[in-house]
One Martini backbone bead per residue (centre of mass of N, CA, C, O) as a GRO file, in nm:
protein
  374
    1MET     BB    1  11.888   3.618  15.614
    2SER     BB    2  12.085   3.543  15.340
    3ASP     BB    3  11.907   3.268  15.248
    4ILE     BB    4  11.662   3.438  15.210
    5LEU     BB    5  11.403   3.467  14.993
    6THR     BB    6  11.272   3.704  14.818
    7LYS     BB    7  11.018   3.817  14.641
    8GLU     BB    8  11.192   3.924  14.406
    9SER     BB    9  11.366   3.666  14.362
   10VAL     BB   10  11.133   3.475  14.311
   11GLU     BB   11  10.999   3.617  14.071
   12LYS     BB   12  11.250   3.603  13.890
   13SER     BB   13  11.291   3.284  13.895
   14ILE     BB   14  10.976   3.201  13.797
   15ASN     BB   15  10.990   3.395  13.534
   16ASN     BB   16  10.970   3.111  13.354
   17ARG     BB   17  10.910   2.845  13.148
   18ASN     BB   18  10.996   2.612  13.326
   19PHE     BB   19  10.804   2.668  13.562
   20VAL     BB   20  10.535   2.702  13.406
   21GLU     BB   21  10.536   2.412  13.289
   22LYS     BB   22  10.519   2.263  13.556
   23LEU     BB   23  10.244   2.377  13.627
   24ALA     BB   24  10.089   2.285  13.376
   25LYS     BB   25  10.140   1.982  13.415
   26GLY     BB   26  10.015   1.960  13.705
   27LYS     BB   27   9.724   2.076  13.570
   28ASN     BB   28   9.674   1.990  13.269
   29PHE     BB   29   9.772   2.198  13.075
   30PRO     BB   30   9.841   2.343  12.802
   31LEU     BB   31  10.172   2.400  12.647
   32GLY     BB   32  10.096   2.616  12.396
   33PHE     BB   33  10.195   2.878  12.507
   34ASP     BB   34  10.306   3.214  12.434
   35GLU     BB   35  10.234   3.334  12.717
   36PHE     BB   36  10.327   3.485  13.042
   37ARG     BB   37  10.226   3.549  13.389
   38VAL     BB   38  10.388   3.661  13.701
   39ASN     BB   39  10.280   3.666  14.047
   40VAL     BB   40  10.392   3.787  14.377
   41CYS     BB   41  10.304   3.705  14.722
   42GLU     BB   42  10.289   3.717  15.055
   43LEU     BB   43  10.286   3.492  15.319
   44ALA     BB   44  10.288   3.308  15.570
   45ASN     BB   45  10.533   3.203  15.796
   46GLY     BB   46  10.740   2.977  15.935
   47GLU     BB   47  11.009   2.817  16.078
   48TYR     BB   48  11.084   2.641  15.780
   49ASN     BB   49  10.896   2.838  15.597
   50TYR     BB   50  10.807   2.992  15.287
   51ASN     BB   51  10.520   3.178  15.164
   52PHE     BB   52  10.357   3.200  14.839
   53LYS     BB   53  10.161   3.377  14.614
   54ILE     BB   54  10.066   3.264  14.291
   55SER     BB   55  10.013   3.421  13.965
   56VAL     BB   56   9.904   3.264  13.656
   57ALA     BB   57   9.923   3.334  13.304
   58PHE     BB   58   9.789   3.169  13.017
   59ILE     BB   59   9.873   3.245  12.674
   60TYR     BB   60   9.716   3.209  12.368
   61ASN     BB   61   9.692   3.246  12.019
   62ASN     BB   62   9.361   3.281  12.058
   63SER     BB   63   9.346   3.456  12.340
   64SER     BB   64   9.341   3.262  12.542
   65GLN     BB   65   9.294   3.200  12.909
   66ILE     BB   66   9.479   3.087  13.199
   67SER     BB   67   9.425   3.080  13.551
   68GLU     BB   68   9.649   3.058  13.845
   69GLU     BB   69   9.645   2.970  14.189
   70ALA     BB   70   9.921   2.945  14.427
   71VAL     BB   71  10.155   2.773  14.636
   72LEU     BB   72  10.479   2.867  14.751
   73ARG     BB   73  10.705   2.638  14.917
   74ILE     BB   74  10.988   2.714  15.112
   75ASN     BB   75  11.269   2.538  15.229
   76TYR     BB   76  11.489   2.545  15.553
   77GLY     BB   77  11.383   2.277  15.702
   78SER     BB   78  11.356   2.005  15.968
   79GLN     BB   79  11.183   1.873  16.232
   80MET     BB   80  11.232   1.557  16.123
   81HIS     BB   81  11.514   1.522  15.988
   82LEU     BB   82  11.488   1.552  15.677
   83ASN     BB   83  11.620   1.536  15.353
   84LYS     BB   84  11.301   1.526  15.219
   85GLN     BB   85  11.067   1.731  15.305
   86ILE     BB   86  10.906   1.816  15.048
   87GLU     BB   87  10.845   1.531  14.947
   88TYR     BB   88  10.686   1.445  15.196
   89GLU     BB   89  10.460   1.655  15.166
   90TYR     BB   90  10.362   1.583  14.887
   91HIS     BB   91  10.276   1.283  14.947
   92SER     BB   92  10.077   1.354  15.170
   93LEU     BB   93   9.882   1.528  15.001
   94ASP     BB   94   9.822   1.308  14.790
   95LEU     BB   95   9.667   1.117  14.994
   96LEU     BB   96   9.442   1.376  15.045
   97LYS     BB   97   9.304   1.481  14.769
   98ASN     BB   98   8.999   1.341  14.826
   99THR     BB   99   8.881   1.504  15.080
  100GLY     BB  100   8.846   1.837  15.033
  101VAL     BB  101   9.047   1.963  15.300
  102THR     BB  102   9.305   1.992  15.113
  103PRO     BB  103   9.565   2.064  14.946
  104VAL     BB  104   9.665   2.029  14.619
  105PRO     BB  105   9.922   1.899  14.468
  106ILE     BB  106  10.146   1.968  14.193
  107PHE     BB  107  10.464   2.020  14.275
  108PHE     BB  108  10.813   1.936  14.303
  109ASP     BB  109  11.153   2.084  14.380
  110ASP     BB  110  11.509   1.953  14.429
  111THR     BB  111  11.732   2.080  14.215
  112LYS     BB  112  11.808   2.396  14.227
  113THR     BB  113  11.756   2.550  13.934
  114ILE     BB  114  11.548   2.782  14.013
  115LEU     BB  115  11.597   2.738  14.311
  116GLN     BB  116  11.805   2.715  14.608
  117LYS     BB  117  11.547   2.557  14.699
  118ASP     BB  118  11.318   2.370  14.814
  119TYR     BB  119  10.989   2.305  14.660
  120LEU     BB  120  10.629   2.372  14.673
  121VAL     BB  121  10.328   2.319  14.478
  122MET     BB  122   9.997   2.443  14.553
  123GLU     BB  123   9.689   2.492  14.607
  124PHE     BB  124   9.482   2.755  14.657
  125VAL     BB  125   9.317   2.865  14.959
  126ASN     BB  126   9.061   3.004  15.103
  127GLY     BB  127   9.073   3.203  15.408
  128THR     BB  128   9.030   3.204  15.760
  129GLN     BB  129   9.087   3.181  16.067
  130MET     BB  130   8.981   3.002  16.302
  131SER     BB  131   8.722   2.975  16.550
  132TYR     BB  132   8.655   2.854  16.869
  133SER     BB  133   8.353   2.981  16.881
  134LYS     BB  134   8.249   2.902  16.557
  135ASP     BB  135   8.443   2.639  16.413
  136MET     BB  136   8.436   2.344  16.544
  137LYS     BB  137   8.259   2.181  16.348
  138LEU     BB  138   8.440   2.214  16.102
  139ALA     BB  139   8.690   2.080  16.230
  140ALA     BB  140   8.557   1.807  16.288
  141ASN     BB  141   8.500   1.738  15.992
  142VAL     BB  142   8.786   1.751  15.882
  143LEU     BB  143   8.912   1.530  16.070
  144SER     BB  144   8.721   1.300  15.988
  145LYS     BB  145   8.815   1.287  15.690
  146ILE     BB  146   9.115   1.235  15.738
  147HIS     BB  147   9.090   0.982  15.939
  148SER     BB  148   8.910   0.814  15.707
  149GLU     BB  149   9.138   0.791  15.519
  150LYS     BB  150   9.272   0.570  15.309
  151ILE     BB  151   9.581   0.404  15.353
  152PRO     BB  152   9.820   0.265  15.212
  153GLU     BB  153  10.027   0.020  15.305
  154LYS     BB  154  10.211   0.160  15.102
  155ASN     BB  155  10.420   0.412  15.246
  156HIS     BB  156  10.607   0.712  15.359
  157LEU     BB  157  10.534   0.713  15.647
  158ILE     BB  158  10.581   0.763  15.958
  159LYS     BB  159  10.604   0.473  16.206
  160PRO     BB  160  10.544   0.448  16.512
  161SER     BB  161  10.554   0.178  16.734
  162ASN     BB  162  10.551   0.393  16.986
  163LEU     BB  163  10.386   0.668  17.058
  164ILE     BB  164  10.465   0.748  17.344
  165SER     BB  165  10.769   0.702  17.326
  166SER     BB  166  10.817   0.889  17.082
  167MET     BB  167  10.721   1.149  17.220
  168ILE     BB  168  10.918   1.144  17.459
  169ASP     BB  169  11.177   1.140  17.294
  170GLU     BB  170  11.125   1.407  17.153
  171CYS     BB  171  11.110   1.576  17.415
  172LYS     BB  172  11.394   1.515  17.521
  173ALA     BB  173  11.550   1.628  17.281
  174MET     BB  174  11.441   1.917  17.307
  175TYR     BB  175  11.502   1.968  17.617
  176ASP     BB  176  11.812   1.931  17.614
  177LYS     BB  177  11.868   2.203  17.474
  178TYR     BB  178  11.776   2.359  17.727
  179ARG     BB  179  11.921   2.220  17.969
  180ASN     BB  180  12.217   2.285  17.812
  181SER     BB  181  12.170   2.583  17.851
  182GLU     BB  182  12.189   2.927  17.946
  183PHE     BB  183  11.847   2.933  17.979
  184PHE     BB  184  11.813   2.781  18.224
  185ASP     BB  185  11.530   2.700  18.451
  186ALA     BB  186  11.450   2.556  18.749
  187ASN     BB  187  11.142   2.629  18.764
  188ILE     BB  188  11.064   2.519  18.494
  189ASP     BB  189  11.173   2.232  18.534
  190LYS     BB  190  10.982   2.150  18.766
  191LYS     BB  191  10.723   2.161  18.591
  192VAL     BB  192  10.805   1.980  18.348
  193SER     BB  193  10.872   1.723  18.520
  194LYS     BB  194  10.577   1.649  18.583
  195LEU     BB  195  10.508   1.570  18.293
  196PHE     BB  196  10.719   1.354  18.255
  197GLU     BB  197  10.620   1.166  18.484
  198LYS     BB  198  10.335   1.115  18.371
  199CYS     BB  199  10.423   1.007  18.087
  200GLU     BB  200  10.591   0.766  18.203
  201ILE     BB  201  10.344   0.622  18.315
  202LEU     BB  202  10.204   0.577  18.045
  203GLU     BB  203  10.433   0.415  17.925
  204LYS     BB  204  10.436   0.185  18.133
  205ASN     BB  205  10.143   0.090  18.087
  206GLU     BB  206  10.178   0.014  17.796
  207ILE     BB  207  10.395  -0.204  17.828
  208GLU     BB  208  10.237  -0.384  18.027
  209ASN     BB  209   9.981  -0.433  17.847
  210ILE     BB  210  10.125  -0.565  17.614
  211GLY     BB  211  10.242  -0.806  17.788
  212ASN     BB  212   9.938  -0.890  17.920
  213SER     BB  213   9.821  -0.894  17.620
  214SER     BB  214   9.654  -1.097  17.345
  215LYS     BB  215   9.450  -0.864  17.284
  216LYS     BB  216   9.254  -0.639  17.165
  217THR     BB  217   9.207  -0.293  17.246
  218ASP     BB  218   9.087   0.046  17.336
  219SER     BB  219   9.338   0.123  17.461
  220LEU     BB  220   9.606   0.330  17.478
  221ASP     BB  221   9.776   0.086  17.630
  222LYS     BB  222   9.795  -0.016  17.315
  223ALA     BB  223   9.888  -0.143  17.047
  224ILE     BB  224   9.830  -0.035  16.717
  225ASP     BB  225   9.719  -0.131  16.436
  226LEU     BB  226   9.699  -0.049  16.108
  227ASP     BB  227   9.380  -0.031  16.091
  228ASN     BB  228   9.390   0.209  16.335
  229LYS     BB  229   9.535   0.388  16.138
  230CYS     BB  230   9.638   0.725  16.045
  231MET     BB  231   9.657   1.028  15.927
  232ILE     BB  232   9.848   1.275  16.097
  233ASN     BB  233   9.944   1.605  16.160
  234THR     BB  234  10.049   1.725  16.472
  235GLU     BB  235   9.960   2.054  16.381
  236LEU     BB  236   9.665   2.200  16.521
  237ASN     BB  237   9.647   2.494  16.456
  238SER     BB  238   9.426   2.745  16.389
  239SER     BB  239   9.596   2.867  16.141
  240ASN     BB  240   9.556   2.584  15.968
  241PHE     BB  241   9.258   2.682  15.956
  242LEU     BB  242   9.046   2.748  15.678
  243VAL     BB  243   8.773   2.976  15.641
  244ASP     BB  244   8.485   2.957  15.392
  245GLY     BB  245   8.223   2.962  15.534
  246ASP     BB  246   8.141   2.619  15.496
  247LEU     BB  247   8.443   2.601  15.461
  248CYS     BB  248   8.733   2.376  15.530
  249PHE     BB  249   9.093   2.384  15.589
  250LEU     BB  250   9.401   2.195  15.594
  251VAL     BB  251   9.741   2.332  15.524
  252ASP     BB  252   9.959   2.202  15.726
  253TRP     BB  253  10.220   1.937  15.619
  254GLU     BB  254  10.507   1.888  15.784
  255LYS     BB  255  10.420   1.637  16.029
  256PRO     BB  256  10.325   1.368  15.926
  257ILE     BB  257  10.173   1.056  16.036
  258LEU     BB  258  10.130   0.730  16.148
  259GLY     BB  259   9.838   0.706  16.360
  260GLU     BB  260   9.636   0.838  16.605
  261LYS     BB  261   9.360   1.031  16.631
  262GLU     BB  262   9.399   1.115  16.936
  263GLN     BB  263   9.654   1.279  16.894
  264ASP     BB  264   9.530   1.503  16.731
  265LEU     BB  265   9.304   1.581  16.931
  266GLY     BB  266   9.492   1.646  17.168
  267HIS     BB  267   9.637   1.876  17.024
  268PHE     BB  268   9.394   2.058  16.947
  269LEU     BB  269   9.288   2.080  17.271
  270ALA     BB  270   9.530   2.186  17.387
  271PRO     BB  271   9.655   2.464  17.547
  272THR     BB  272   9.927   2.473  17.377
  273THR     BB  273   9.753   2.528  17.116
  274THR     BB  274   9.519   2.741  17.153
  275PHE     BB  275   9.726   2.973  17.262
  276TRP     BB  276   9.909   3.043  17.022
  277LYS     BB  277   9.690   3.235  16.835
  278THR     BB  278   9.560   3.290  17.115
  279ASP     BB  279   9.360   3.312  17.442
  280VAL     BB  280   9.272   3.007  17.442
  281VAL     BB  281   9.103   2.785  17.683
  282LEU     BB  282   8.958   2.495  17.707
  283ASN     BB  283   8.693   2.339  17.832
  284LYS     BB  284   8.532   2.053  17.905
  285LYS     BB  285   8.270   2.110  17.748
  286GLU     BB  286   8.403   2.189  17.478
  287ILE     BB  287   8.545   1.919  17.437
  288ASP     BB  288   8.297   1.732  17.444
  289VAL     BB  289   8.146   1.858  17.204
  290PHE     BB  290   8.360   1.808  16.991
  291LEU     BB  291   8.379   1.494  17.019
  292ARG     BB  292   8.088   1.441  16.941
  293ASP     BB  293   8.098   1.564  16.660
  294TYR     BB  294   8.330   1.397  16.548
  295LEU     BB  295   8.197   1.115  16.586
  296THR     BB  296   7.950   1.170  16.413
  297TYR     BB  297   8.104   1.215  16.150
  298LEU     BB  298   8.267   0.947  16.150
  299ASN     BB  299   7.966   0.784  16.180
  300ASN     BB  300   7.747   0.910  16.002
  301ASN     BB  301   7.546   1.038  16.231
  302THR     BB  302   7.630   0.839  16.467
  303GLU     BB  303   7.570   0.761  16.795
  304ASN     BB  304   7.819   0.669  17.070
  305ASN     BB  305   7.865   0.665  17.404
  306ASP     BB  306   8.083   0.452  17.453
  307GLU     BB  307   8.285   0.561  17.244
  308LEU     BB  308   8.306   0.842  17.369
  309GLU     BB  309   8.439   0.762  17.640
  310VAL     BB  310   8.691   0.639  17.519
  311LEU     BB  311   8.782   0.892  17.369
  312LYS     BB  312   8.815   1.081  17.610
  313GLU     BB  313   9.030   0.921  17.763
  314LYS     BB  314   9.240   0.916  17.535
  315VAL     BB  315   9.261   1.222  17.482
  316ASN     BB  316   9.352   1.312  17.764
  317LYS     BB  317   9.631   1.177  17.746
  318TYR     BB  318   9.718   1.341  17.491
  319ILE     BB  319   9.707   1.616  17.620
  320ILE     BB  320   9.942   1.572  17.810
  321LEU     BB  321  10.152   1.498  17.595
  322ASN     BB  322  10.114   1.772  17.434
  323CYS     BB  323  10.207   1.956  17.655
  324LEU     BB  324  10.493   1.853  17.660
  325ARG     BB  325  10.557   1.904  17.363
  326GLY     BB  326  10.502   2.210  17.360
  327LEU     BB  327  10.704   2.297  17.589
  328THR     BB  328  10.964   2.169  17.472
  329TRP     BB  329  10.959   2.327  17.212
  330CYS     BB  330  10.975   2.607  17.342
  331ALA     BB  331  11.246   2.563  17.479
  332MET     BB  332  11.404   2.511  17.222
  333ALA     BB  333  11.317   2.773  17.068
  334TRP     BB  334  11.442   2.971  17.269
  335VAL     BB  335  11.728   2.899  17.199
  336GLU     BB  336  11.714   2.952  16.892
  337TYR     BB  337  11.613   3.259  16.919
  338ASN     BB  338  11.907   3.314  17.076
  339SER     BB  339  12.038   3.244  16.799
  340GLU     BB  340  12.236   3.306  16.511
  341ASP     BB  341  12.136   3.033  16.346
  342LYS     BB  342  11.863   3.137  16.287
  343ALA     BB  343  11.689   3.174  15.992
  344ILE     BB  344  11.392   3.220  16.119
  345LEU     BB  345  11.238   3.522  16.239
  346ASN     BB  346  10.960   3.552  16.470
  347GLU     BB  347  10.809   3.777  16.664
  348PHE     BB  348  10.563   3.628  16.761
  349THR     BB  349  10.705   3.375  16.862
  350TYR     BB  350  10.892   3.506  17.065
  351ASN     BB  351  10.660   3.621  17.248
  352LYS     BB  352  10.515   3.348  17.297
  353LEU     BB  353  10.740   3.196  17.440
  354LYS     BB  354  10.735   3.372  17.694
  355GLN     BB  355  10.447   3.289  17.780
  356TYR     BB  356  10.494   2.976  17.804
  357LEU     BB  357  10.748   3.025  18.020
  358ASP     BB  358  10.560   3.118  18.220
  359TYR     BB  359  10.463   3.035  18.528
  360SER     BB  360  10.152   3.075  18.502
  361PHE     BB  361  10.110   2.896  18.252
  362LEU     BB  362  10.230   2.636  18.363
  363ASP     BB  363  10.020   2.612  18.592
  364GLN     BB  364   9.772   2.590  18.410
  365VAL     BB  365   9.855   2.326  18.274
  366LEU     BB  366   9.874   2.156  18.533
  367ASP     BB  367   9.579   2.188  18.612
  368ILE     BB  368   9.453   2.054  18.359
  369CYS     BB  369   9.636   1.783  18.420
  370GLY     BB  370   9.636   1.730  18.740
  371LEU     BB  371   9.954   1.835  18.867
  372ASN     BB  372   9.970   2.062  19.107
  373ASP     BB  373   9.969   1.844  19.365
  374ILE     BB  374  10.257   1.693  19.315
   0.00000   0.00000   0.00000
């Protein structure tokens, strides 16, 4: 599309002292450099962002040089319908900068004076996409560090008051775009409706238990107070975990909220997530092993079987909810991808959407959620 900035236009726009000084200030580098060099190369892009790797050399009069590699993330829209999407991402990453498992943000710019779009600059981390067969322990450790990071009481994060209801509302809004489109398929709708019915039962149980209980419980169907909430990523696709030897990082923070760790875990383990960048659907044993490892890391290498059973039950419910979320997003995205208004078109995503809306995959999801006999 015409408003997408090319590598050449980006390199031309940021190859100036104004941009380079912003980077130097963000990294606390000396500002008295005499020369600088900027190089840009493309990284993978998402549905609403283009990412570039930038390499900058700061050259000082005594011939000393500082080199920095960073990621330039240019924003074209917001899944969360935020007016300040890039600022939201910057502050989210800033809250996680001490975890050691997320990119450290350097600065953001929404003035549109250097580029015509809002953008974020963050530290570049090396790595390749995680493997579900080899790297699950690393992912468990990363998520335990993120979920245990203390978040200040005053923060910018979106805080759904009712997590289940907010997820269902989000799914209804996404699915309405499909239901009211020319691409609507009654057979797909029949299968997705089973997930809606099950999730609405979970929602009803939550509301009833909140009304009938005056004390805190460990049940999913109970509002969780602030002390039990943490920052969750909500988009834990395998491509967002970068592995470099024994190191692992979670790099995409487009949609974080303040919520329950089980929502993140349910999304990470759901078939609608694992199948996205791979052909993997995790079985029950693999899920159980991951949750045991995660809880062991979370509790500083202490095992607690009772806590593990509660975690499994809670995560299983979120797996069902995340299957609904994943499929309704795909239905919405299918409409967008067949629209001329879509700014960023990704061929991989287009082909994957067709797989997700295939009857056989939908039936597989219903089987995993125990809903195909309904």
